[in-house]
C-alpha positions, -999 to +999 in steps of 0.1 A: +093-320-259+063-342-254+032-331-269+008-355-250-024-341-236-021-340-199-040-370-184-047-388-216-012-396-226-022-392-262-009-368-287-033-344-306-031-367-338-040-397-315-068-379-301-081-369-336-077-406-346-098-418-316-124-392-321-128-399-357-132-436-351-160-432-325-178-407-349-177-436-374-194-458-350-220-431-341-227-424-378-246-457-381-272-445-356-278-410-369-306-397-394-297-399-430-292-360-432-264-361-405-251-395-415-235-386-447-215-356-436-203-371-403-192-404-421-171-384-447-157-361-421-149-388-395-136-413-420-113-388-436-102-374-401-095-409-387-076-421-419-055-389-423-046-390-385-036-426-385-017-423-418+002-393-405+012-414-374+022-443-393+044-422-416+062-407-385+041-375-380+042-355-349+029-383-328+038-384-291+070-362-293+067-339-322+101-348-332+117-366-362+127-397-343+091-405-332+086-427-363+059-452-366+024-456-351+023-468-315+009-502-307-018-485-286-034-472-318-037-505-335-070-514-318-082-478-326-075-485-363-090-520-361-122-505-345-124-478-372-120-503-400-149-525-386-171-495-381-165-480-416-187-506-435-217-500-411-214-462-417-205-462-454-223-491-471-258-475-465-246-444-483-230-465-511-261-485-517-285-455-515-308-450-546-322-416-556-356-409-542-353-440-516-341-440-481-308-456-474-308-492-465-291-501-431-284-532-414-311-541-388-304-527-353-300-561-337-272-568-361-256-534-359-257-531-322-231-559-314-208-547-341-210-510-327-203-523-292-174-543-305-159-514-324-165-490-293-146-514-270-117-518-296-113-480-299-115-475-260-088-500-255-064-477-273-066-447-248-067-473-220-035-490-233-018-455-238-028-446-201-014-479-187+019-479-208+024-441-215+054-423-229+070-411-197+064-374-191+091-361-168+083-336-141+095-303-145+125-298-122+117-271-095+152-258-090+166-225-103+190-241-127+184-257-161+200-291-165+227-301-188+239-338-193+268-358-209+283-392-209+318-402-199+334-437-202+365-444-181+387-476-179+405-485-146+440-499-155+443-513-121+413-537-121+409-566-146+374-574-160+363-605-139+333-611-163+355-620-192+384-644-198+406-619-215+435-613-192+441-578-207+404-568-203+402-540-178+371-527-160+352-500-177+323-479-164+300-456-183+288-425-163+261-400-172+263-366-156+234-343-149+246-308-138+233-272-133+232-252-166+221-219-177+186-216-192+184-234-225+170-218-257+134-227-264+145-247-294+173-267-277+167-305-284+161-322-253+180-354-244+164-388-252+156-410-222+177-442-219+205-432-243+225-407-262+208-413-293+173-428-302+190-460-314+207-464-281+175-457-263+157-485-283+186-508-275+185-503-238+146-504-237+147-538-255+173-551-231+153-539-201+122-557-214+142-589-220+156-587-184+123-582-167+104-606-190+080-581-205+071-581-241+093-554-257+063-537-274+046-529-241+072-504-233+081-492-268+069-457-257+098-453-231+127-448-256+105-422-274+106-400-244+125-368-240+138-355-208+144-319-195+181-321-199+202-308-230+233-328-240+266-309-235+249-278-223+274-252-208+275-254-170+258-226-151+280-194-152+277-188-114+312-195-104+301-217-076+313-253-070+287-279-069+284-309-045+286-343-062+260-373-058+271-406-073+244-432-081+243-470-088+211-485-102+195-517-093+205-551-103+200-552-142+191-515-140+207-487-161+223-454-154+192-435-166+167-454-144+164-425-120+165-395-145+136-376-128+154-376-096+187-368-112+172-337-130+155-325-097+190-326-079+209-311-107+182-281-110+189-276-073+226-272-077+241-308-075+261-328-101+247-362-103+269-390-117+250-422-125+269-454-135+263-482-160+279-514-146+290-535-177+278-573-175+254-563-148+233-535-161+208-548-187+227-532-216+257-508-218+265-490-250+301-483-252+316-453-272+329-476-299+293-487-305+297-522-288+267-533-266+275-554-234+244-571-222+240-584-187+253-617-177+234-617-144+210-648-143+192-664-113+204-700-106+174-710-084+199-717-056+194-690-029+229-695-015+247-692-048+225-664-059+232-645-026+270-652-031+269-636-066+249-607-055+277-601-027+304-603-054+285-580-076+280-555-048+317-554-041+325-548-078+300-520-079+315-504-047+349-504-064+331-488-095+318-460-074+351-452-057+369-453-092+343-429-107+349-405-077+386-406-086+380-399-122+357-369-113+383-355-090+408-356-117+384-341-142+377-313-117+414-305-110+425-311-147+456-326-134+463-348-164+458-380-146+421-386-155+411-403-187+398-381-217+402-343-218+426-327-194+405-296-196+368-296-193+339-271-189+333-287-156+369-283-143+369-263-111+331-266-108+329-299-088+332-298-050+343-335-045+349-328-009+310-328-007+301-361-023+273-384-015+270-420-026+236-433-035+219-463-052+187-483-057+182-520-047+216-537-053+231-504-059+219-491-024+238-519-009+269-510-030+265-475-018+266-485+018+297-506+012+314-479-008+308-454+021+322-478+046+354-485+023+360-449+010+361-420+035+359-394+007+321-400+006+304-376+030+270-390+031+251-421+018+215-429+006+201-463+002+170-465-019+153-498-008+185-517-010+196-548+010+230-543+027+255-571+014+288-558+029+307-590+040+327-570+065+302-547+082+321-522+104+315-487+117+315-459+092+314-421+099+290-410+071+253-400+080+230-423+061+194-422+049+176-454+038+142-450+021+122-482+020+088-496+012+068-511+040+085-544+048+076-566+077+092-598+092+065-618+072+075-603+038+112-604+045+125-616+077+162-607+069+159-572+055+150-549+084+175-565+109+202-564+085+194-527+076+190-517+112+223-533+120+240-515+092+225-480+101+235-485+137+270-489+126+271-452+114+289-430+138+266-402+127+229-398+130+211-419+103+175-424+093+153-449+079+121-436+063+094-461+054+071-446+028+035-459+029+022-470-006+057-473-021+068-505-039+103-513-048+101-496-082+086-465-067+123-453-061+129-452-099+114-437-130+092-468-134+060-451-121+062-427-149+056-454-176+043-487-159+007-493-150-002-482-116-004-516-102+005-515-064+029-544-065+048-528-093+048-491-089+031-485-056+001-465-049+016-429-046+009-420-083+029-409-112+034-375-099+038-381-062+064-409-066+092-390-081+083-360-060+085-379-027+119-396-036+134-361-047+121-341-018+133-366+010+167-371-006+172-334-014+165-324+023+190-349+035+217-338+010+210-301+018+215-309+054+246-332+051+265-316+021+254-280+023+249-279+060+217-259+058+198-253+089+169-278+082+148-296+107+155-329+089+134-352+110+104-329+107+108-326+070+112-365+066+085-375+088+059-357+066+065-385+040+063-415+061+074-435+092+107-423+105+132-443+126+162-421+139+195-440+146+218-419+168+253-428+175+262-443+208+277-416+230+296-444+248+308-469+222 
C-alpha cells in the first residue's frame, strides 16, 4: 500500500531527503559549533535517503516494484549537491586554533536561495504530479478484481485487414469480496503487472501529448483491490454495471469509482476497446495501441467517432452476453465453464455506463439492447445515428456547458434524455471539468481546465455518490428520494416521460 505522508505526497524516505538537503543549506549560516555536527548529520541523512530511493528502497509504495528514484527528487538531489560545498568546505579548510573560513555572505546568499528553490521544487512537483492515492471504499465489502478476455466469433475486426481477425475485448471486473488479509498484495493501477501498468501509462502519455516522465508515478500506484480474491460469501447475487472509457481511455481509468461500487455490492465490468483504447495488453503479451487520430476535418472526425461509438455499443452488449454465460456456466461462454462468480451475477439488473465517447456508447447500447435496465452517461456526447425511444431511466452527469462553449451538446443530450420512456436526469456539477469524472484528479495538477475545482478527494466522492444513488434506485429499487439526493451535488434537470405520447 502507499506509504506517502498525507497531503505531502512524499514517502518517509523522500521527506528525509528533503529535510537533509534543507539542513545542508542552513548549515552555512550557523555558528561553527553547530555547523559541524549539522553538516555531517544532514549530508549523511540526505545521501543515504537518496541512495536508498535510487536503489529501489521503500520509496512511495514500500513494495519491490517501486524501483528507481522519482523525477521529483532530482531537483532535491541537485540542490543538496550545490549546498554541500558551502557547508563542507569551511570545515575541510579549517586550521587548528583558527576560525573556519567561509565564503562571504553576499556570495553565499544567492547560492543558498538557489539551492532552497531547487529543493522546494521537489515537494511542489510531487504535489502537482503525485502517485495517486485511491480513496478507501466506504461499502461493507472488500474488493476483488480480475481480468477477462473474450473474442466475438460473429464480428470481424474492422481495424485490421485480416479477414479471419475477430473482435476481442479485454474486461476487468471489480466485485464484492470478503475482507482481505492485511498482507494481501493490492492490485497495481493500470494493469495486471507493474510492466503492463508502465506500458499503459506510457501509451496514455503519448495519446495526451504529455511527457511520459510527468506521470511516471501513476503506474507505481496500488489500488484497494486484490487480484482473484474469492467473492464475498454472502450467497447474494450482485447487480452488474458495465463501463466504457473515453476515447483513448483505458478500462482502469475509473478505478476509484469501480471500487466504491464494488464495495457497495455491485460487480463492475470495465472494457478495453482494442485499436481505440490507448493501449490494450492481451493475454498472449501483445500490445495493441490506439489507431484513433484526429484528421483536422470536423466532418470526418465526427464520422469516425460515430463509427467507433457503434463498435463500442456492440462491445458492451457482447460483454453482457459473456457475463451471462459465465454466471450460468452453460458452456457457451469463452474460458472456464465454472467460475467463482458463477451464480453470483444478477444480469437481469444491469446498468450500462461510460465516460465521454463511452457515455455516448452507453446510451446507444441501452437503446439497442433491452437487457440493460439503466444507463449512466458521464459527460458524453450522444452519437446514436438512429435516436429512438428507449425504456431505461438515464442519468447524465456533465460539467457546466453553455451554448457558447458547445452549442450542440446540450440540445443533443436533452433530445436523447427526452427519448427515455422513464424518468431521467441531467446533473450539472459546478466546478467539474471533463476529466473530473475519471481518476485523473488523483494524479494531475489541480488545474481547473484539466481536473476541475472540486479537489482530489471531492471529485471521486461526488461521481461515486451520485451514480450509486441512481443505481440503488433503479437496480435495487431502494426507497430513495433521488432528486433530493442529486440536487445536493449540482443543478438538476428532470426529464419525465410524456404521459400522452
